[in-house]
C-alpha positions as CSV (number, residue, x, y, z in Angstrom):
1,M,-42.7,40.2,54.2
2,L,-39.5,42.7,53.2
3,T,-36.8,40.2,51.8
4,F,-33.3,41.3,51.4
5,A,-30.5,39.9,48.7
6,P,-27.4,39.0,49.0
7,T,-24.9,39.9,47.3
8,T,-23.0,38.0,43.9
9,P,-19.6,37.8,44.7
10,F,-16.5,38.9,41.4
11,A,-16.1,36.6,38.8
12,H,-13.3,34.3,40.2
13,V,-13.6,34.6,44.0
14,S,-14.6,32.2,46.2
15,P,-17.7,32.3,48.6
16,E,-15.8,31.5,50.9
17,D,-13.5,34.6,50.4
18,W,-15.8,36.8,49.6
19,L,-17.5,36.5,52.9
20,D,-14.1,36.6,54.9
21,P,-13.9,40.3,55.7
22,Q,-10.2,40.2,55.9
23,W,-10.1,39.2,52.2
24,Q,-12.4,42.1,52.0
25,M,-10.0,44.3,53.1
26,K,-6.8,43.1,51.6
27,N,-8.3,43.2,48.1
28,C,-9.8,46.8,48.2
29,L,-10.1,48.5,44.8
30,E,-7.5,52.0,45.2
31,S,-6.3,52.3,41.7
32,K,-7.7,53.5,38.6
33,E,-6.6,49.5,37.4
34,D,-8.8,48.2,39.9
35,F,-12.1,50.0,39.8
36,A,-11.5,49.5,35.1
37,A,-11.3,45.7,36.0
38,H,-14.9,46.2,37.3
39,F,-15.9,49.1,35.5
40,T,-16.0,50.9,32.3
41,L,-15.1,54.7,33.3
42,S,-16.8,57.3,32.6
43,A,-14.8,60.7,30.9
44,E,-15.5,62.4,34.1
45,E,-14.1,59.4,35.9
46,E,-11.1,58.8,34.3
47,L,-10.1,62.6,34.7
48,A,-10.8,62.3,38.2
49,F,-8.3,59.6,38.1
50,A,-5.9,61.5,36.4
51,Q,-5.9,64.3,38.8
52,L,-6.3,61.9,42.1
53,H,-3.3,63.2,43.8
54,E,-5.3,66.9,44.2
55,L,-8.1,64.5,45.8
56,F,-9.8,62.5,48.5
57,R,-8.2,59.1,48.6
58,I,-10.0,55.9,47.1
59,R,-10.9,52.7,49.1
60,V,-13.6,50.3,48.6
61,T,-14.2,47.2,49.5
62,P,-15.1,44.8,46.9
63,Y,-18.2,43.9,48.7
64,Y,-19.4,47.1,48.5
65,A,-18.4,47.5,44.4
66,S,-20.9,44.5,43.9
67,L,-23.7,47.0,45.2
68,V,-23.1,49.5,41.7
69,N,-25.0,48.5,38.6
70,P,-22.3,48.9,36.3
71,S,-24.5,49.4,33.4
72,D,-25.6,53.0,34.9
73,P,-23.1,55.7,34.6
74,L,-25.5,57.7,37.7
75,D,-25.9,54.9,39.6
76,P,-26.4,56.0,42.9
77,I,-24.0,53.8,44.8
78,R,-21.0,54.1,42.3
79,R,-21.8,58.3,43.2
80,I,-21.0,57.2,46.1
81,L,-17.6,55.5,46.2
82,M,-16.1,56.6,42.6
83,P,-14.2,59.6,42.3
84,H,-15.2,62.5,39.9
85,S,-14.0,65.2,38.3
86,L,-16.7,67.5,39.7
87,E,-14.5,67.2,43.3
88,L,-11.8,69.3,41.5
89,D,-14.5,72.3,42.3
90,S,-14.1,73.3,45.0
91,G,-17.1,76.0,44.6
92,P,-18.1,79.4,47.1
93,Y,-19.0,77.8,50.1
94,I,-16.5,74.7,50.6
95,L,-14.7,74.3,53.9
96,E,-11.5,71.9,54.6
97,D,-12.9,71.4,58.1
98,P,-16.9,72.2,57.7
99,L,-17.6,71.3,61.4
100,G,-15.0,73.3,62.7
101,E,-13.4,70.0,64.5
102,R,-9.8,71.6,64.9
103,R,-11.4,74.5,66.9
104,H,-12.6,72.0,69.6
105,R,-10.0,69.6,69.7
106,P,-8.5,70.4,73.4
107,V,-5.6,67.3,72.7
108,E,-4.9,64.9,70.1
109,R,-7.8,62.5,69.1
110,I,-10.7,64.6,70.9
111,V,-13.7,66.6,69.8
112,H,-15.1,68.3,72.8
113,R,-17.8,70.3,70.6
114,Y,-20.8,69.6,73.4
115,P,-20.7,69.4,77.6
116,D,-21.7,66.4,78.2
117,R,-20.1,64.1,75.2
118,V,-16.9,64.2,73.6
119,L,-16.0,62.5,70.0
120,F,-13.0,59.8,70.3
121,L,-10.8,59.3,67.0
122,V,-10.1,56.2,67.3
123,T,-8.4,55.6,64.1
124,D,-8.1,58.0,61.0
125,F,-8.5,54.4,58.6
126,C,-11.7,53.5,56.8
127,S,-12.8,50.2,54.4
128,V,-14.4,53.1,52.4
129,Y,-13.6,55.7,51.5
130,C,-17.1,57.7,50.8
131,R,-16.7,60.6,48.5
132,Y,-19.3,63.0,50.8
133,C,-17.0,62.7,53.8
134,T,-16.9,65.4,56.3
135,R,-13.4,64.8,58.1
136,K,-11.3,64.6,55.0
137,H,-8.9,66.7,57.3
138,F,-8.2,63.7,59.2
139,T,-9.9,60.8,57.7
140,G,-7.5,58.3,55.4
141,Q,-3.5,59.2,56.9
142,D,-3.8,55.3,57.8
143,Q,-2.1,55.8,61.2
144,V,-5.1,53.7,62.3
145,F,-4.3,53.7,66.1
146,P,-3.7,57.0,68.2
147,K,0.4,57.4,69.8
148,R,0.8,55.5,72.7
149,E,0.7,58.8,74.2
150,E,-2.1,60.2,72.2
151,Y,-4.1,57.5,73.6
152,V,-3.5,58.2,77.1
153,Q,-4.1,61.6,76.5
154,A,-7.2,61.3,75.1
155,L,-8.3,59.3,78.4
156,E,-6.9,61.7,80.6
157,Y,-8.7,64.2,79.2
158,I,-12.3,62.3,79.8
159,K,-11.4,61.6,83.1
160,S,-10.3,65.2,84.1
161,H,-13.7,65.9,82.6
162,S,-16.8,64.9,85.2
163,S,-19.4,66.8,83.2
164,I,-18.6,64.2,80.2
165,R,-20.9,61.4,80.1
166,E,-20.9,59.8,76.7
167,V,-18.2,58.7,74.9
168,I,-18.3,58.5,70.7
169,L,-16.0,56.3,69.3
170,S,-15.6,57.8,65.6
171,G,-12.7,58.2,63.3
172,G,-12.0,56.9,60.5
173,D,-14.1,53.8,61.5
174,P,-13.6,52.1,65.0
175,L,-14.9,48.5,63.3
176,T,-11.4,48.6,60.8
177,L,-9.5,48.1,64.5
178,S,-9.1,44.5,65.5
179,D,-11.4,42.8,68.1
180,S,-8.2,43.2,70.9
181,R,-8.0,46.9,70.3
182,L,-11.7,47.8,70.3
183,D,-12.2,45.9,73.3
184,Q,-8.9,47.5,74.8
185,V,-10.5,50.9,74.2
186,L,-14.2,49.9,75.5
187,S,-12.4,48.3,78.9
188,D,-10.4,51.7,79.5
189,L,-13.3,53.6,78.9
190,R,-15.5,51.4,81.7
191,Q,-13.0,52.6,84.1
192,I,-14.1,55.8,83.8
193,P,-17.1,56.5,86.5
194,H,-18.8,59.5,85.1
195,V,-18.7,57.9,81.6
196,E,-22.2,56.2,81.4
197,I,-23.1,55.8,77.6
198,I,-20.6,55.1,74.6
199,R,-21.1,55.4,71.0
200,I,-20.1,53.9,68.0
201,G,-20.1,55.0,64.4
202,S,-19.5,52.4,62.0
203,R,-20.3,52.0,58.3
204,I,-19.1,48.4,58.7
205,P,-22.5,46.6,58.1
206,V,-22.7,48.5,55.1
207,V,-19.3,48.4,53.5
208,N,-18.2,45.1,55.3
209,P,-20.6,43.3,57.3
210,M,-19.3,40.2,57.4
211,R,-17.1,42.2,59.7
212,I,-19.8,42.0,62.9
213,T,-19.2,37.9,64.3
214,E,-20.4,36.7,67.1
215,E,-17.0,37.2,68.9
216,L,-17.0,41.0,68.1
217,V,-20.7,41.9,69.7
218,Q,-19.6,40.3,72.6
219,I,-16.9,42.3,72.9
220,I,-19.6,45.1,72.7
221,R,-21.6,44.0,75.0
222,R,-19.8,43.7,77.7
223,S,-19.6,47.4,78.0
224,S,-22.8,47.8,77.5
225,P,-24.9,49.9,77.3
226,V,-23.5,50.9,74.5
227,F,-25.1,52.7,71.5
228,F,-24.5,51.6,67.9
229,L,-24.7,54.2,64.8
230,V,-24.6,53.0,61.6
231,H,-25.0,55.5,58.3
232,F,-26.8,53.5,55.4
233,N,-27.8,56.0,52.6
234,H,-29.6,54.0,50.2
235,P,-32.3,51.1,50.4
236,R,-29.8,48.9,48.1
237,E,-27.4,48.8,50.6
238,L,-29.2,47.1,52.8
239,T,-28.7,43.4,51.4
240,A,-29.0,39.9,53.1
241,E,-25.3,40.1,54.4
242,A,-26.3,43.6,56.3
243,A,-29.3,42.2,57.2
244,Q,-27.7,39.4,59.2
245,A,-24.9,41.6,60.6
246,L,-27.8,43.9,61.5
247,G,-29.9,41.4,63.5
248,L,-26.4,39.9,65.4
249,L,-26.0,43.3,66.7
250,V,-29.9,43.7,68.1
251,D,-30.6,40.1,68.7
252,H,-27.4,40.7,71.6
253,G,-29.6,44.0,73.2
254,I,-27.7,46.4,71.5
255,P,-29.6,49.4,70.4
256,V,-28.6,50.2,66.9
257,M,-29.8,53.5,64.6
258,N,-29.3,55.3,61.3
259,Q,-27.6,58.8,60.6
260,M,-27.8,59.2,56.9
261,V,-26.9,61.6,54.5
262,L,-29.3,63.5,51.8
263,L,-26.9,63.3,48.3
264,N,-27.8,64.8,44.9
265,G,-28.5,61.9,43.0
266,V,-27.9,59.2,45.4
267,N,-31.0,59.1,47.9
268,N,-33.0,62.8,47.2
269,H,-36.4,61.7,46.9
270,P,-38.9,60.7,49.1
271,A,-39.7,57.1,47.9
272,I,-36.2,56.5,48.3
273,V,-36.0,57.8,52.0
274,Q,-39.1,55.7,52.9
275,A,-38.2,52.9,51.2
276,L,-34.9,52.9,53.6
277,S,-36.3,54.3,56.3
278,R,-38.9,50.9,56.7
279,R,-36.5,48.8,56.0
280,L,-34.1,49.6,58.2
281,L,-37.4,49.5,61.2
282,Y,-37.9,46.3,60.0
283,L,-34.9,45.1,60.8
284,R,-35.1,47.0,64.1
285,V,-33.0,49.9,63.3
286,K,-34.3,53.0,64.8
287,P,-33.6,55.8,61.8
288,Y,-32.2,58.2,64.0
289,Y,-31.3,61.6,61.9
290,M,-31.1,62.7,58.0
291,F,-28.1,65.2,57.5
292,Q,-27.8,67.7,55.4
293,C,-24.5,67.1,53.3
294,D,-21.7,69.2,55.0
295,P,-19.9,71.6,52.3
296,S,-16.7,69.6,53.0
297,E,-13.6,69.4,49.8
298,G,-14.9,68.0,46.7
299,T,-18.7,67.6,47.7
300,R,-20.9,70.0,45.7
301,H,-21.9,68.1,43.3
302,L,-23.4,65.9,46.2
303,Q,-24.9,68.5,47.6
304,T,-28.9,68.7,47.8
305,S,-30.6,72.1,48.0
306,V,-31.9,72.5,51.4
307,E,-35.2,73.3,50.2
308,Q,-35.4,70.0,48.7
309,S,-34.3,68.5,51.7
310,E,-37.3,70.1,53.7
311,D,-39.6,69.1,51.2
312,I,-38.6,65.6,51.0
313,Q,-39.4,65.8,55.5
314,R,-42.4,67.5,54.6
315,E,-43.3,64.5,52.2
316,L,-42.3,62.1,54.7
317,W,-43.9,63.5,58.1
318,G,-47.5,62.0,58.6
319,R,-46.8,59.6,55.9
320,L,-44.2,57.6,57.8
321,S,-44.8,56.0,61.5
322,G,-42.7,58.4,64.4
323,L,-40.9,55.5,64.7
324,A,-39.2,55.1,61.2
325,L,-39.0,59.1,60.7
326,P,-35.4,60.3,60.6
327,N,-34.4,64.3,62.1
328,L,-33.5,66.5,58.7
329,S,-30.4,68.1,60.5
330,L,-27.3,70.2,59.8
331,D,-24.5,71.0,61.2
332,I,-23.5,74.9,61.2
333,P,-21.1,75.2,59.3
334,G,-17.3,76.7,60.6
335,G,-18.6,74.4,64.2
336,G,-21.9,75.5,64.8
337,G,-23.1,72.4,66.3
338,K,-26.5,71.1,65.0
339,V,-30.3,72.6,64.4
340,S,-32.6,70.6,63.6
341,L,-34.9,71.5,60.4
342,V,-38.3,71.0,61.5
343,P,-41.5,71.9,59.0
344,D,-43.0,75.1,60.4
345,F,-46.6,73.7,61.2
346,E,-47.8,77.1,63.2
347,V,-49.8,79.7,61.2
348,G,-51.3,81.7,63.3
349,R,-50.5,82.8,67.0
350,Q,-52.7,85.8,69.1
351,G,-52.6,85.7,72.6
352,V,-52.3,82.1,73.8
353,T,-54.1,80.9,71.2
354,R,-51.9,79.4,68.4
355,T,-53.0,77.7,64.9
356,Y,-51.7,74.9,63.9
357,R,-52.0,73.1,60.3
358,G,-50.7,69.2,60.0
359,W,-49.3,67.3,57.2
360,D,-52.4,67.0,55.5
361,G,-53.4,70.0,55.6
362,F,-56.0,69.6,57.9
363,G,-55.8,73.2,60.4
364,S,-57.0,74.0,64.2
365,E,-56.8,76.2,66.8
366,Y,-54.5,75.3,70.2
367,V,-55.1,77.2,73.3
368,S,-52.2,77.2,75.4
369,P,-52.2,77.4,79.2
370,D,-51.0,80.4,80.4
371,L,-47.2,80.5,81.0
372,Q,-47.8,82.1,84.5
373,E,-49.7,79.2,85.7
374,M,-47.0,76.7,85.1
375,L,-45.9,75.1,88.1
376,T,-42.2,74.1,88.8
377,P,-41.5,70.3,90.0
378,S,-42.0,69.6,93.9
379,D,-39.0,67.6,93.6
380,V,-36.6,69.1,91.2
381,D,-34.1,70.3,93.7
382,Q,-32.5,66.8,93.5
383,Y,-31.8,66.9,89.9
384,I,-30.8,70.5,89.7
385,A,-27.1,70.2,91.0
386,E,-26.7,67.2,88.0
387,W,-28.1,69.2,85.7
388,N,-26.0,72.4,86.0
389,T,-22.7,69.8,86.1
390,I,-23.9,70.0,82.3
391,R,-25.1,73.9,81.5
392,H,-22.0,75.3,83.2
393,A,-19.7,72.2,81.7
394,P,-16.6,74.3,80.0
395,Y,-15.9,72.1,76.8
396,G,-13.6,72.6,73.4
397,L,-11.0,75.6,73.5
398,P,-11.9,79.2,74.8
399,K,-12.2,81.4,72.0
400,N,-9.2,83.2,72.2
401,R,-7.2,79.9,72.2
402,R,-6.1,78.8,68.7
403,S,-5.9,74.6,68.8
404,P,-2.9,73.0,67.8
405,H,-4.3,71.8,65.1
406,D,-5.0,74.7,63.3
407,A,-1.9,74.4,61.2
408,E,-2.3,70.8,59.8
409,S,-2.1,70.2,56.5
410,A,-4.9,68.1,55.0
411,N,-3.2,67.0,52.4
412,S,-0.4,65.3,54.4
413,R,-0.6,61.1,54.0
414,S,1.5,58.3,55.6
415,K,2.0,54.8,55.5
416,G,0.7,52.7,58.6
417,Q,-0.3,49.2,60.0
418,S,-3.0,47.4,57.9
419,P,-6.8,47.7,59.8
420,L,-7.6,44.7,62.0
421,E,-4.0,43.8,62.9
422,C,-2.9,46.6,65.0
């Protein structure tokens, strides 16, 4: 049986405060002094703090910081949350907006990259600012909730595009919003007839799992079907508190899937990926995606080579249950969308005969039926109109139009409301 250990509160913090999500948010580590109170800073970290004005901002919950092994300067969790001088080395192919999202923002707070779904950026606030963040050009300005006109504009855009069947709440982290705000967003989306699926992407179960309460889960469940996407990157993030949070979601009928990012020095080994995947599956969470790290600013030292990522997947293929196997993918830099990096098992082809070699070296021929013998399903006509709505739906911006966000500065930072109060 797999077990999950509880975290140990920082000295002089009561168990009651430690398990209070509001206390966690109000006591985040945000300065060199905050971190130095708990960790001996390395020379590289000292340099990063000295140049903090040039780096992505810092915020870490005490809970998440407690997962770091303070005696290990190369601790994997430490690499996720602690600034490092290597972030100052941009390197050759680093992009401010690696996913090209500004090109696909027809209105403020909406990213429309695929015909049938949109990202709704409901906040730019996070409990923890991960050093590998792909949306540094947007996240961390502490505007928390969209302005009234931005919110209305986003909803109107979704209403006016009937091909949109799925809305993905992202940011920032949607669960840094208060229960009432999140309920408002979910309820407003459920008033749009063509929105079938709502997805919530959140790292809260990883960095402040006490935020997942019975009240919050009931709010989410009322807007079912809602799929919950979590972002666990390392098996040590699966604590007793995290396991309890995931259990609350799953027990209330909310499907939970995990998206991890392969990170150099963090989880770039098949032993770690399998340990994470097996534990997630044990907790009834489906390992969904295993992403190549996006080339956002300050991430060069955290990126794994594609060759190593493919080797990891090849090692896992066949040794892990399909239920536990995440899909290795990368986002084409500049806005090309996701592509799957699938091991090539085909080793030969002649006519209709193809030769395949499996994960353990066993090979054989597969004789494919002739393409000319394929029948079109007799009832396909009743689904064609639905399919064409998606196939031919407009999305994003025309190629000859510039997004109004192209000229935005990624360095503008402003203070706003505090999370969970807006």
